[in-house]
MARBAKE-728528 format. One record per residue: x negated, y negated, z of N, C-alpha, C in turn; residue in one letter. Coordinates in steps of 0.2 Angstrom, whole numbers, padded with zeros to 4 digits, always signed. Example, Ala and Ser with C-alpha at 12.3 -4.5 7.8 and 13.67 -1.06 7.14 Angstrom:
BEGIN
-0066+0028+0039-0062+0022+0039-0066+0016+0039A;-0064+0011+0035-0068+0005+0036-0064+0000+0039S;
This chain:
BEGIN
+0010-0127-0016+0011-0120-0013+0008-0120-0006M;+0011-0117-0002+0009-0116+0005+0005-0110+0006S;+0000-0110+0010-0004-0104+0010-0006-0103+0018A;-0002-0101+0022-0003-0101+0029-0007-0094+0031P;-0011-0091+0026-0014-0085+0028-0021-0086+0031A;-0023-0092+0032-0029-0094+0036-0035-0090+0033G;-0039-0087+0038-0045-0084+0036-0044-0079+0030L;-0039-0075+0030-0038-0070+0025-0038-0073+0018E;-0035-0079+0017-0034-0082+0011-0041-0085+0009T;-0045-0087+0014-0052-0090+0012-0056-0084+0010W;-0056-0079+0014-0060-0073+0012-0058-0070+0005L;-0052-0070+0003-0050-0068-0003-0053-0072-0009A;-0053-0079-0008-0056-0083-0013-0064-0082-0013S;-0067-0081-0007-0074-0079-0007-0076-0073-0011V;-0072-0068-0010-0073-0061-0013-0072-0061-0020W;-0070-0066-0023-0069-0066-0031-0075-0069-0034Q;-0080-0071-0031-0086-0074-0034-0092-0073-0030R;-0098-0073-0033-0104-0072-0029-0107-0079-0028R;-0103-0083-0024-0105-0090-0022-0109-0090-0015G;-0111-0096-0013-0115-0096-0007-0112-0093-0001L;-0105-0094+0001-0103-0090+0007-0103-0083+0006P;-0102-0080+0000-0103-0073+0000-0110-0071+0000A;-0115-0074-0003-0122-0073-0002-0124-0073+0005V;-0122-0078+0009-0124-0078+0016-0121-0072+0020L;-0116-0069+0018-0114-0063+0021-0117-0056+0019L;-0121-0057+0014-0124-0051+0011-0128-0047+0016L;-0132-0049+0021-0135-0045+0026-0130-0041+0030P;-0125-0044+0032-0120-0040+0035-0117-0034+0031L;-0116-0036+0024-0114-0030+0020-0119-0025+0019S;-0125-0026+0020-0130-0021+0020-0130-0016+0026G;-0129-0019+0032-0128-0016+0038-0121-0011+0037L;-0116-0014+0034-0110-0011+0034-0111-0005+0029F;-0115-0006+0024-0116+0000+0019-0120+0006+0022A;-0125+0004+0026-0129+0009+0030-0124+0013+0034L;-0120+0010+0038-0116+0013+0043-0111+0017+0040L;-0108+0015+0034-0103+0019+0031-0106+0025+0028A;-0112+0024+0025-0115+0030+0021-0117+0035+0027A;-0119+0033+0032-0121+0037+0038-0115+0041+0040F;-0110+0038+0041-0104+0041+0043-0101+0046+0038R;-0101+0045+0031-0100+0050+0026-0104+0056+0026R;-0111+0055+0028-0116+0060+0028-0114+0065+0034M;-0112+0062+0039-0110+0066+0045-0104+0071+0044L;-0099+0068+0040-0094+0072+0038-0096+0078+0033F;-0099+0076+0028-0101+0081+0023-0106+0086+0026R;-0110+0084+0031-0114+0089+0034-0111+0093+0039A;-0104+0092+0041-0101+0096+0046-0102+0094+0053G;-0106+0088+0054-0107+0086+0061-0101+0083+0064V;-0097+0079+0060-0091+0077+0062-0086+0081+0058L;-0081+0084+0062-0076+0089+0059-0070+0086+0055A;-0068+0089+0050-0062+0087+0046-0058+0093+0046S;-0053+0094+0051-0049+0100+0052-0045+0101+0045P;-0044+0107+0043-0040+0109+0037-0033+0110+0040K;-0028+0106+0036-0021+0108+0038-0018+0113+0034L;-0013+0117+0036-0010+0122+0033-0006+0121+0026P;-0006+0115+0025-0002+0113+0019-0007+0108+0015V;-0006+0107+0008-0010+0103+0004-0009+0095+0007P;-0014+0092+0006-0014+0085+0008-0017+0080+0002V;-0012+0075+0000-0014+0071-0005-0015+0064-0002V;-0021+0061-0003-0022+0054+0000-0021+0049-0006V;-0017+0044-0005-0017+0038-0009-0020+0032-0006V;-0025+0030-0009-0029+0025-0006-0033+0020-0011G;-0037+0016-0008-0041+0012-0012-0048+0011-0009N;-0052+0008-0013-0059+0006-0010-0060-0001-0009I;-0054-0005-0010-0054-0012-0009-0050-0014-0003T;-0051-0019+0000-0047-0022+0006-0041-0025+0002V;-0035-0024+0006-0029-0028+0003-0025-0023-0001G;-0018-0025-0001-0013-0020-0004-0014-0021-0012G;-0013-0015-0015-0013-0015-0022-0007-0011-0025S;-0002-0010-0021+0004-0006-0024+0004+0001-0021G;+0001+0003-0016+0001+0009-0013+0008+0012-0011K;+0012+0007-0008+0018+0009-0005+0023+0011-0011T;+0024+0007-0016+0028+0010-0022+0026+0016-0025P;+0019+0017-0025+0016+0023-0028+0018+0029-0024L;+0017+0028-0017+0019+0034-0013+0026+0036-0013V;+0030+0031-0014+0038+0032-0014+0039+0036-0021I;+0036+0033-0026+0036+0037-0033+0034+0044-0032W;+0028+0045-0029+0025+0052-0029+0030+0057-0025L;+0032+0055-0019+0036+0059-0015+0043+0061-0018V;+0045+0056-0022+0052+0057-0025+0051+0062-0031E;+0045+0061-0035+0044+0066-0040+0042+0073-0038R;+0038+0073-0033+0036+0080-0030+0043+0083-0027L;+0047+0080-0024+0053+0083-0021+0058+0085-0027R;+0058+0082-0032+0062+0084-0038+0059+0090-0041A;+0053+0091-0040+0049+0097-0043+0049+0103-0038H;+0053+0103-0033+0053+0108-0028+0049+0108-0022G;+0045+0103-0021+0041+0102-0015+0045+0099-0009Y;+0043+0099-0003+0046+0096+0003+0040+0092+0006H;+0039+0086+0003+0034+0082+0006+0035+0078+0012P;+0030+0077+0016+0030+0072+0022+0025+0067+0021G;+0026+0061+0024+0021+0056+0023+0018+0054+0030V;+0012+0053+0030+0008+0050+0036+0005+0043+0034I;+0004+0039+0039+0002+0032+0038-0001+0030+0045S;-0006+0025+0045-0008+0022+0051-0002+0018+0054R;+0001+0015+0050+0006+0010+0053+0003+0003+0055G;+0000+0000+0050-0005-0006+0051-0001-0011+0055F;-0005-0014+0060-0002-0020+0064+0004-0018+0068R;+0006-0012+0069+0011-0010+0074+0009-0011+0081R;+0014-0010+0085+0012-0012+0092+0008-0008+0096S;+0007-0001+0094+0002+0003+0097+0000+0009+0092D;-0005+0013+0094-0008+0017+0089-0006+0025+0090D;-0001+0026+0095+0001+0033+0096+0005+0036+0091A;+0005+0042+0090+0009+0046+0085+0016+0045+0086V;+0020+0043+0081+0027+0043+0082+0031+0044+0075S;+0037+0046+0075+0041+0047+0069+0044+0041+0067E;+0045+0040+0061+0048+0034+0058+0055+0036+0056V;+0060+0032+0059+0067+0033+0057+0070+0027+0053H;+0075+0028+0050+0078+0023+0046+0080+0017+0050A;+0081+0018+0056+0083+0012+0061+0077+0010+0065D;+0071+0012+0064+0066+0010+0067+0064+0003+0066S;+0060+0000+0071+0058-0007+0070+0052-0008+0067R;+0051-0012+0062+0044-0013+0059+0039-0014+0064A;+0040-0018+0069+0035-0020+0074+0032-0014+0077L;+0036-0009+0078+0035-0002+0082+0031+0003+0077E;+0033+0003+0071+0031+0008+0066+0027+0006+0060V;+0027-0001+0059+0024-0003+0053+0028-0004+0047G;+0027-0010+0044+0032-0012+0038+0032-0007+0033D;+0026-0004+0030+0026+0000+0025+0029+0007+0026E;+0027+0010+0032+0030+0017+0034+0038+0016+0034P;+0040+0011+0037+0047+0010+0038+0051+0010+0031L;+0048+0006+0026+0050+0005+0019+0050+0012+0016L;+0045+0016+0017+0044+0023+0014+0049+0027+0017I;+0050+0027+0023+0055+0032+0026+0062+0030+0023A;+0064+0023+0023+0071+0022+0020+0072+0023+0013R;+0067+0022+0009+0067+0023+0002+0067+0030+0000R;+0063+0034+0003+0062+0041+0001+0066+0046+0005S;+0068+0044+0011+0072+0049+0015+0068+0055+0017G;+0061+0055+0016+0057+0061+0018+0054+0059+0025C;+0052+0065+0029+0049+0063+0035+0043+0059+0035P;+0042+0054+0039+0036+0050+0040+0034+0049+0047V;+0028+0050+0048+0025+0049+0055+0019+0044+0054F;+0018+0041+0059+0013+0036+0060+0008+0037+0066V;+0002+0035+0065-0003+0036+0070-0010+0034+0068G;-0014+0031+0072-0021+0030+0071-0025+0036+0069R;-0023+0042+0072-0026+0048+0070-0022+0052+0065D;-0024+0051+0059-0019+0054+0054-0019+0062+0055R;-0024+0065+0057-0023+0073+0058-0018+0074+0063V;-0018+0070+0069-0013+0071+0074-0006+0070+0071A;-0006+0064+0067+0001+0063+0064+0003+0068+0060A;-0001+0071+0056+0001+0076+0051+0003+0083+0055A;+0000+0084+0060+0002+0090+0064+0008+0089+0068R;+0010+0083+0070+0016+0081+0073+0022+0082+0068A;+0020+0079+0062+0025+0080+0057+0027+0087+0055L;+0022+0091+0054+0023+0098+0053+0027+0102+0058L;+0025+0100+0064+0029+0104+0070+0036+0102+0070A;+0037+0095+0069+0044+0093+0069+0048+0095+0063A;+0045+0096+0057+0048+0097+0051+0044+0103+0048H;+0046+0109+0050+0042+0115+0047+0043+0117+0040P;+0048+0114+0037+0050+0115+0030+0045+0111+0026A;+0042+0106+0028+0037+0102+0025+0031+0106+0022C;+0030+0106+0016+0025+0110+0013+0019+0106+0009N;+0019+0099+0010+0014+0095+0007+0014+0088+0011L;+0008+0086+0012+0007+0079+0016+0005+0074+0011I;+0008+0068+0011+0005+0063+0007+0003+0058+0012V;-0004+0056+0012-0006+0051+0016-0006+0044+0013S;-0002+0039+0016-0002+0032+0013-0008+0029+0016D;-0013+0027+0012-0020+0025+0014-0023+0030+0017D;-0029+0029+0020-0033+0034+0023-0039+0037+0019G;-0040+0034+0013-0046+0036+0009-0052+0037+0013L;-0054+0032+0017-0060+0032+0021-0059+0036+0028Q;-0053+0038+0029-0052+0042+0035-0054+0049+0034H;-0061+0050+0034-0063+0057+0032-0062+0062+0037Y;-0060+0061+0043-0058+0066+0047-0052+0070+0045R;-0048+0067+0040-0042+0070+0037-0045+0074+0031L;-0045+0081+0031-0047+0085+0025-0042+0084+0020A;-0044+0083+0014-0039+0082+0008-0040+0087+0002R;-0035+0088-0001-0035+0092-0007-0035+0088-0014D;-0032+0082-0013-0032+0077-0019-0033+0070-0017L;-0037+0066-0021-0037+0059-0019-0035+0055-0025E;-0031+0051-0024-0028+0046-0029-0030+0039-0027I;-0035+0036-0031-0037+0029-0030-0033+0024-0034V;-0031+0019-0031-0027+0014-0034-0031+0007-0034L;-0031+0004-0040-0033-0003-0041-0028-0007-0044F;-0028-0014-0042-0024-0019-0046-0028-0023-0050D;-0025-0028-0053-0028-0032-0058-0034-0036-0055S;-0035-0037-0048-0041-0040-0045-0047-0036-0046R;-0046-0030-0048-0052-0025-0048-0056-0025-0042G;-0062-0026-0042-0067-0025-0036-0069-0032-0034V;-0066-0038-0037-0068-0044-0035-0076-0046-0037G;-0080-0048-0032-0087-0049-0034-0091-0043-0034N;-0088-0037-0032-0092-0031-0033-0096-0029-0027G;-0096-0033-0021-0100-0032-0015-0096-0029-0010W;-0099-0026-0005-0096-0023+0000-0094-0028+0006L;-0090-0026+0010-0088-0030+0016-0094-0032+0020L;-0094-0038+0023-0089-0043+0022-0091-0048+0017P;-0096-0047+0013-0098-0052+0007-0093-0051+0001A;-0089-0045+0001-0085-0044-0004-0079-0040-0002G;-0074-0038-0006-0068-0034-0004-0069-0026-0004P;-0075-0024-0005-0076-0017-0006-0077-0013+0001L;-0073-0008+0002-0074-0003+0008-0080+0002+0006R;-0080+0004+0000-0085+0008-0003-0087+0006-0010E;-0093+0008-0012-0095+0006-0019-0090+0009-0024P;-0090+0006-0030-0086+0008-0036-0087+0015-0038P;-0093+0017-0037-0095+0024-0039-0092+0029-0035A;-0089+0027-0029-0085+0032-0025-0079+0035-0028R;-0077+0031-0033-0071+0033-0037-0072+0039-0041T;-0078+0041-0042-0080+0047-0046-0078+0053-0043R;-0078+0053-0036-0076+0059-0032-0069+0060-0031R;-0065+0055-0034-0057+0056-0034-0055+0060-0039A;-0048+0062-0039-0045+0066-0044-0042+0062-0049N;-0039+0056-0048-0037+0052-0053-0036+0045-0050L;-0036+0040-0055-0036+0033-0054-0030+0030-0057V;-0027+0026-0053-0021+0022-0055-0022+0015-0056I;-0021+0012-0061-0022+0005-0062-0015+0001-0062A;-0014-0003-0057-0008-0007-0057-0010-0014-0060N;-0010-0014-0066-0012-0020-0070-0018-0018-0074G;-0020-0023-0078-0026-0022-0083-0032-0022-0078E;-0037-0018-0080-0043-0018-0077-0049-0019-0082L;-0054-0022-0079-0060-0024-0084-0063-0017-0086P;-0065-0017-0092-0069-0012-0095-0075-0009-0091Q;-0078-0014-0089-0084-0013-0085-0083-0009-0079A;-0077-0010-0076-0075-0006-0070-0073+0001-0072L;-0069+0001-0077-0067+0008-0080-0073+0012-0081Q;-0078+0010-0083-0084+0014-0085-0087+0017-0078R;-0086+0014-0073-0089+0017-0066-0085+0023-0064T;-0079+0024-0067-0075+0030-0065-0077+0036-0068F;-0082+0036-0072-0084+0042-0075-0079+0046-0079G;-0078+0052-0078-0073+0056-0082-0066+0057-0078G;-0065+0053-0073-0059+0053-0069-0053+0051-0073V;-0048+0055-0073-0042+0052-0077-0039+0046-0075P;-0037+0041-0079-0035+0035-0078-0028+0034-0080L;-0023+0032-0076-0016+0031-0078-0014+0024-0076F;-0009+0021-0080-0007+0014-0079+0000+0014-0075S;+0000+0009-0070+0006+0008-0066+0009+0001-0067M;+0015+0000-0067+0018-0006-0067+0024-0006-0062S;+0026-0012-0059+0031-0012-0054+0037-0016-0058L;+0043-0012-0058+0048-0015-0062+0054-0016-0057Q;+0058-0021-0058+0064-0022-0054+0067-0029-0055G;+0074-0029-0055+0077-0036-0056+0083-0036-0051D;+0084-0031-0046+0089-0031-0042+0087-0033-0035R;+0091-0037-0031+0089-0040-0025+0094-0037-0020F;+0091-0035-0014+0095-0033-0008+0096-0038-0003I;+0102-0040+0000+0102-0045+0005+0099-0042+0012R;+0094-0046+0014+0091-0043+0020+0096-0043+0026V;+0096-0038+0030+0101-0036+0035+0108-0036+0033A;+0109-0034+0027+0116-0034+0024+0116-0028+0019G;+0122-0027+0016+0123-0022+0011+0124-0024+0004N;+0124-0030+0003+0126-0032-0004+0119-0033-0008S;+0120-0032-0015+0115-0032-0020+0117-0038-0025T;+0112-0040-0028+0113-0045-0033+0107-0045-0039A;+0109-0046-0045+0105-0047-0050+0101-0053-0050G;+0095-0053-0054+0092-0060-0054+0096-0065-0057A;+0100-0064-0062+0104-0069-0066+0108-0073-0061E;+0111-0069-0056+0116-0073-0051+0112-0077-0046S;+0106-0077-0046+0102-0081-0041+0098-0087-0044L;+0099-0087-0050+0095-0093-0054+0099-0099-0053R;+0095-0105-0053+0098-0111-0052+0100-0114-0045G;+0098-0110-0040+0099-0112-0033+0092-0114-0030R;+0092-0118-0025+0086-0120-0022+0083-0114-0018R;+0077-0112-0021+0074-0106-0019+0067-0107-0016S;+0066-0103-0011+0059-0102-0009+0057-0095-0009H;+0051-0093-0010+0048-0086-0011+0043-0086-0006A;+0043-0080-0002+0037-0079+0003+0035-0072+0001V;+0028-0071+0002+0025-0064+0001+0019-0063+0006A;+0020-0058+0010+0015-0056+0015+0012-0050+0013G;+0009-0049+0007+0006-0043+0004-0001-0045+0002I;-0004-0040-0001-0011-0041-0002-0012-0045-0008G;-0008-0045-0013-0008-0050-0019-0002-0053-0020N;-0001-0059-0016+0006-0062-0017+0007-0065-0024P;+0002-0067-0027+0003-0070-0034+0007-0065-0039Q;+0005-0058-0037+0009-0053-0042+0016-0054-0041R;+0019-0055-0034+0026-0055-0033+0029-0062-0036F;+0025-0067-0035+0027-0074-0038+0028-0073-0045F;+0023-0070-0049+0024-0069-0056+0029-0065-0058A;+0031-0060-0054+0037-0056-0055+0043-0060-0055H;+0044-0064-0050+0050-0069-0050+0050-0073-0056L;+0045-0076-0057+0045-0081-0063+0047-0077-0069A;+0045-0071-0070+0046-0067-0076+0054-0066-0076A;+0057-0066-0070+0064-0065-0070+0068-0071-0071L;+0065-0077-0072+0068-0083-0073+0070-0087-0067G;+0066-0085-0061+0068-0088-0055+0063-0093-0053L;+0065-0099-0052+0060-0105-0050+0060-0106-0043Q;+0054-0105-0040+0054-0105-0032+0048-0109-0030C;+0049-0112-0024+0043-0115-0021+0040-0109-0017E;+0033-0108-0018+0030-0101-0016+0026-0102-0009T;+0026-0097-0005+0023-0097+0001+0019-0091+0002H;+0012-0091+0002+0009-0085+0003+0007-0084+0010A;+0008-0078+0013+0006-0076+0020+0001-0071+0020F;-0002-0070+0025-0007-0064+0026-0003-0057+0025A;-0007-0052+0022-0004-0046+0022-0002-0043+0029D;+0004-0040+0029+0007-0038+0035+0009-0043+0040H;+0010-0049+0038+0011-0055+0042+0018-0053+0046H;+0017-0054+0053+0023-0053+0057+0027-0060+0057A;+0032-0060+0053+0037-0066+0052+0041-0067+0059Y;+0042-0074+0059+0047-0076+0064+0051-0081+0061C;+0057-0083+0064+0062-0088+0061+0058-0094+0059A;+0054-0097+0063+0050-0103+0061+0047-0103+0054R;+0044-0097+0053+0040-0096+0046+0044-0098+0040D;+0051-0097+0041+0055-0097+0035+0060-0103+0036L;+0059-0108+0040+0063-0114+0041+0061-0119+0036A;+0063-0118+0030+0061-0122+0024+0067-0127+0023F;+0066-0134+0022+0071-0139+0022+0075-0137+0015D;+0081-0138+0016+0086-0138+0010+0086-0131+0006S;+0083-0126+0009+0083-0119+0005+0090-0116+0005A;+0092-0114+0000+0098-0110-0001+0096-0102-0001E;+0091-0101-0004+0089-0094-0005+0081-0093-0002L;+0080-0088+0001+0073-0086+0002+0072-0079-0001I;+0067-0078-0006+0066-0072-0009+0060-0069-0007L;+0060-0062-0006+0054-0059-0003+0053-0052-0005M;+0048-0049-0004+0047-0042-0005+0051-0037-0001T;+0052-0031-0002+0055-0027+0002+0051-0026+0009E;+0045-0026+0008+0040-0025+0014+0041-0031+0019K;+0042-0037+0016+0043-0043+0020+0050-0042+0023D;+0055-0040+0019+0062-0039+0021+0063-0035+0028G;+0060-0030+0028+0061-0025+0034+0058-0029+0041V;+0054-0034+0040+0051-0037+0046+0056-0043+0048K;+0060-0046+0043+0064-0051+0044+0071-0050+0046C;+0073-0043+0046+0079-0041+0048+0082-0044+0055E;+0077-0044+0060+0080-0046+0067+0082-0053+0067P;+0080-0057+0063+0082-0064+0063+0085-0067+0057F;+0087-0063+0052+0090-0065+0046+0096-0069+0047A;+0100-0068+0052+0106-0071+0053+0105-0078+0057D;+0099-0079+0059+0098-0086+0062+0096-0091+0057Q;+0095-0090+0051+0093-0094+0046+0099-0097+0042L;+0099-0103+0040+0104-0106+0035+0104-0103+0028D;+0098-0102+0026+0097-0099+0019+0098-0091+0019A;+0100-0089+0013+0101-0082+0012+0094-0079+0011E;+0093-0073+0014+0087-0069+0013+0088-0063+0008L;+0084-0063+0003+0085-0057-0002+0078-0054-0004W;+0078-0048-0004+0072-0044-0005+0073-0041-0012A;+0067-0041-0016+0067-0038-0022+0065-0031-0022L;+0069-0027-0025+0068-0020-0025+0064-0018-0031R;+0058-0015-0030+0054-0013-0036+0053-0006-0036V;+0052-0003-0042+0050+0004-0043+0044+0005-0047D;+0040+0010-0045+0033+0011-0049+0035+0015-0056A;+0032+0013-0061+0032+0016-0067+0025+0018-0069Q;+0024+0024-0071+0017+0026-0073+0017+0029-0080L;+0011+0028-0083+0010+0030-0090+0003+0032-0091R;+0002+0038-0094+0007+0043-0095+0009+0046-0088P;+0013+0051-0088+0015+0054-0082+0010+0058-0078D;+0007+0056-0072+0002+0060-0069+0004+0066-0066P;+0011+0067-0065+0013+0073-0061+0011+0080-0063L;+0011+0081-0070+0008+0088-0072+0001+0089-0070P;-0003+0084-0070-0010+0085-0068-0010+0086-0060L;-0006+0082-0057-0006+0083-0049-0004+0090-0047I;+0001+0092-0051+0003+0099-0049-0002+0104-0051E;-0005+0103-0056-0011+0108-0058-0016+0108-0053K;-0018+0102-0051-0023+0101-0046-0021+0104-0039L;-0015+0103-0037-0013+0106-0031-0013+0114-0032L;-0011+0117-0037-0012+0124-0038-0019+0127-0038E;-0023+0123-0041-0030+0125-0041-0034+0124-0034T;-0032+0119-0030-0035+0118-0024-0032+0121-0018H;-0025+0123-0019-0022+0125-0013-0017+0130-0014H;-0016+0132-0020-0011+0137-0022-0004+0133-0023G;+0001+0136-0025+0007+0132-0026+0011+0131-0020S;+0012+0124-0018+0015+0122-0012+0023+0122-0013A;+0025+0122-0019+0032+0122-0020+0036+0129-0020S;+0032+0134-0020+0035+0141-0020+0039+0142-0013A;
């Protein structure tokens, strides 16, 4: 298995245990904790402002570094909200895009310019999507351009306290909180107890009971990613997993938890040589120049970044489409909380 994720891969392994490398980083974690706590105090005291937007704001985020399935969850959420009469818009930072200015994401935007996850959300959901380092400015620009929008969903931004929010949804995957230490000794942006201030928790996979106890009385819901259809990258054709079996295949994943994607392919009966890349990796054709490969399978997030050079490769590029499934359905609780905190936005 190839793992050209470099430092990120090394840190991910360090963060899973309390070994010597993590221990040596603990003093920096203490400094990080002090600075983060001081910043939160300034916002709570009103020294740093959190402007209130005229529509409800739902933040979907996590307290750990690395992807845990936020993008499929955001797509699920906006689709369900729209089906219930809301007109949602999405804001995001657009991680690792070429600049930090506020801009709108269109279906024909380039991932390099707007970010891979916002582009995927815009294409899959069809709702307005704006990106910008300043989420408040992005939300205001979205509302000005789309006045019918009556609810904002923030893709990530749990720690972006300048953005006032009505609901917080915290997402975990099966990695939980790793070694339980704050950055850089561990994967945590905030302590697990921070989750108690959220409105609900989503578990993308099984979580340790010890971690669940830290949530207090916050409602917990289960999420899984389902899908067995592939979309040809930079093409219009689709294929089922059964039609891709038995061919010389490689699989790439530039997401927070590549093993989750590789396990999904294995469950579909697809045998691949796997290659893990760093989250949000900016692919080029050389990255995918695998000898004798007939197929290269990837996530949808990877697929939007590989479109510009897909026709330069001898192998076919196919992206797996997945959809979030949640149990039990959290939408009734979300609607109830929206009405409690901000009145009915769907009216």
